[in-house]
N, C-alpha and C positions, 0 to 999 in steps of 0.2 A: 736636352733632354734628360742626359745622366744627372745633373743637378736637380730638376723636376720629380724625375722616379725617386731619388734620394729624399726630396722634401715630403712626397706622398708618403713613401716607407716611414720616416719619422712620425707624420700625422698617424698611421696605420696603428702605430706601436701606442700613442695617446689613446688613441680609439677602442683597443682592445682595452686599455687599462681602464676607460672608463666605463665601458661594456660590462668589464668584469665585476665593477661595483654597483652598476644601475640594477634596478629592480626590475620584477617581469612586470608584463604591460596589464596584466589581470590580477588582483588580489586573490580571486577565486582559485588561481593555480598554486599559489604558494599556501593556502588554507587545506588544499589537500594533500594526502600522505603521497610522497614519492611513490610513481608507478613501480609496481612489483618486478623483480627481475623477469623476465618470461619463461624461462627454466626452472621455475620455482613452483611449490603449490602451498595457499595458505594452509595452515596446520589450526591455528587458534589465533583468537583475539582479546583485547579487552580493553575496556575503557579506562583512562586515567584521568581521575580528579582527585588533586591534591592540593593543599594550602603549602606543602614544604616535599617536593618531589626532587628526591636526591639526584643529582647531575654531576657527573666526574668530569674535569677537564686536565687530569693529570693521570700518570698510572697508580694503579690501585695497592695498597698495601693491608695486611690484616695484623692488628696488633691484640691479643688478648681478645680477640673474637670482637674487635670494634674495626670499622672500615677507616683506614686512614688514606689521605690523599692530599697532597699540597694546594692544589686548587680543586674546591669542589663547593656546591651550593646547593641549598634545598630552595626549590623556587615553586611559588602558585602556578599550577599550569592545570590545562583541560586539554584533554586528546586521546590518544589510541597507542596502544602497543599489539603489533602484528608480527606474528612467527610464521616463518617459512622455510620449507625443506627444500632445497635446490635437489633438481634431479640428477640421476647417477650418472648420465652422460653430459653433466655441465661441471662447473669448477666454481668453488668458493671466490676465489680471484676475480673470475667473471663476474659473477655476481656484485662483488664490492666496487668493481670498475663501474658496472651499471648504475650504483646509487652514487657514487662521487660524480658523474655524469650529470645524474639527475638534480643534485645539488649545485653543480656549476651552472646548468640551465637556469635554475632558479635565481643565481646571484647570491648564492647562501655564502657565507664566510665560514671558513673550516675554522674552529677554535681550537681543537686539539685530535690528533689522531696517533693510534700507535698499532705497532704489530708484534706478535710473537710474545716471548716471556718477558719484553719490556712492558707489555699491559699490566702484568700481573697475573695473580692465578686465575684461572677460568673458574674454578670452584667458587671464588667469591663473587665474580661479575655474574654469574648465572644465579646462584642462592641466595645472595645477600644484596646485589643491585637491582637485578632484573627480576628476582624471584620467578625464575623460569629455569627449574632442575633439567629441562629437557635440553638446555643448550650448554650442558657441562660438557668441557671437551678437555681437549690437549692444549696445556698452555702454550705450545711452541705452535699451533696452527690456530690462531685468533687475531682479529683485529677490530680496532674501535675508532668510529668517527663522531665527532660532534661537531654540528654546525647550526649557524641561526642566520635569520633574516628577517627583513621588516618589509611589510607588504607599504602599499600605497595609502593605507590609511593610518599607517603609522604602529600596526599592530606587531608584536615580535612573535615568532616562531622559532621552534627549536628542534631539531632531528637529530637522533641518535642512531648509528647504525653499527649492530654487533654482528660478526659474523664467525662461525667455530666451525671446526670438525671434530665430531665425539670419536670414541675409542674404536667404534665400529665402521668408521671409515664415511658415515652419514654427515651431511654436512647441512647447515642451519644459518638464516640470518634472522634477527631480530630488530626490529624497526621502531623507535618510539618519535612521532609525529606529535608534537605539544605547542599550543598556543600559551603563551606566557603573560600572566595578567599585567596590566597596565601598572606602571611604576616600578616593578622588579627588574633587578640589575643584571644581566647574563655577562659573568666574570671574562674579560678579553674580548666583549664584544661592543664594536663604536658602531651604533647604528647609523646608516646615511640616508636613510630616506628624506631627513628633514631637509637636505639640500639637493639630492639629485632624484629626480621624477623620470620614470618612464624604463626602458624605451617604447616607445609605439613606433610597431612597424609598420610604414606603407609601402607595400610593394609599386614598382613602376615598369611600364612598356612603352616602347618607343626607342628613336635615336634623336631625330631633328626635332621633333615635338614630342612631348611626354605625357602619358596618361597615368594618374595614381588611383590607386584602390584605398581610397581615403573616407572613410566612413563618417556619417555624421557623429555617432557617438565619439570617434576617435578627435574630431574636430572641437566638439565642444571640450572634452578632455583637456587639449592642448589650450586652448582659449583660456580655461579655468586656470590650468598651471602657469601659465605665461602673463597671466593678469596680475601677478604680484610684483610688486615696484622691484625694479632692478634685476629681475629674473632673466638668465641668457638661455637662448634657445640655440640647440646645436644639432645640426642635420650632418648624421655619419651616412654619407652616400655610398652604397656598396652596387657592383656591377659583375655579371659573369664574363668570364674570359672565353671568348669566342675560338673555334678552330683555327689555328695559323693567326689569331690576333695579337698584336703588339702590346706589350703591357701599358704603354704610352696610351693607346687607344683607350683600352678600357677604363683606365683611368679619368680621361677626358670625358668619356660618356657620365659616368658616376658623378664628376663634377658638376657637368651641364644637368643632370637630374637634379643635383641639390640645388643648384640656382633656379631651376623651375620650380622645384616645391616651395622655396623660399618666395617665389612670387604669390604662388597659392597661399602661403601663410599670410603675405601682407594683405590678401583680400579680405582676409578673415579678422585684421587686427593687430597682426603681431610685427612690430616695426622692423624694418629689414638691419637697421642698425643695431639690434638685440640679438640679430641671427649668426650664427658662425657655421660655415660649411666645411666638413671634413670629408675629401673625398678617397676613399679607401680602396675602390674597385674591387679586384678580387683577391686582395692581398691577406686578409684576415676571415679566417673561416670558423664558423660556429656549427657546435653540434645541436642546436636546436631545429627541428624539421620545420618551425615556422619563421626561422630567420637564416634563409637560404635565398641564393639567385639575388635577382634586380631588386633592390631595394634603398629605402632611406630609413634609419632608425632614428627618431626625434628624441631628442633628451632635452628636459629643463633643468638648468642649474641654478637653484634658488641662492639669493645673496646672503 
């Protein structure tokens, strides 16, 4: 049993890696700006449409009134800028963690982040990069994150999150969520959508026999993805750990659920020899509310 558990734990590590690289199951989730920090209020918004919007991927400097950064790009984008004021009984750190979780759930790749004086001068970020004088604050109390993701249609999206504490102790978050025009190169970003598709999350119930909440739309989507020659289908099977239940038992149930779903996929034309099952059980947890409990997450890896 010890060897079996170790083997499953190794699989769990691999599955966590794949999940971190995989894309959200619906492109519409990526196209929307991240959900706002609950303890904040929207102060203003603006449309951002530019053939050369400045985005920084390294700390900022100002030399002779010119912005300097080792890695920067002017990208053709279309999107929105959103300014939020954080409630007095909340914190900038909590807001930043909220947005980092949002980006993680989307499978976004963080390209650069900095905190405090290592980011450069807040005055330059506020007035010359974002053109938002209201977020001029203290150099020691700021942070910045830029992340990118590709949706299922191959569309690139980039999100910037800047938080700051002003001299009057009021705290703000500036968010830019931008669609990057096709053909533009985002520095340091390696899109993975061409090879990794999914996950499609399929909840399950049962123990001896299994019932799957597997919609017709999800079935059609998987059939289309798996139709590519050489594509491999990975079933990452999760299970809840019951009170007093040994880990080995939960792992076995997840494996059985994966095997049962493989049979279902076989009936819709996905060959069994193209399916790989990874039994994770309760070992890897997700922050996403739709990726909880007994479920199988289906990924398609294109050749």
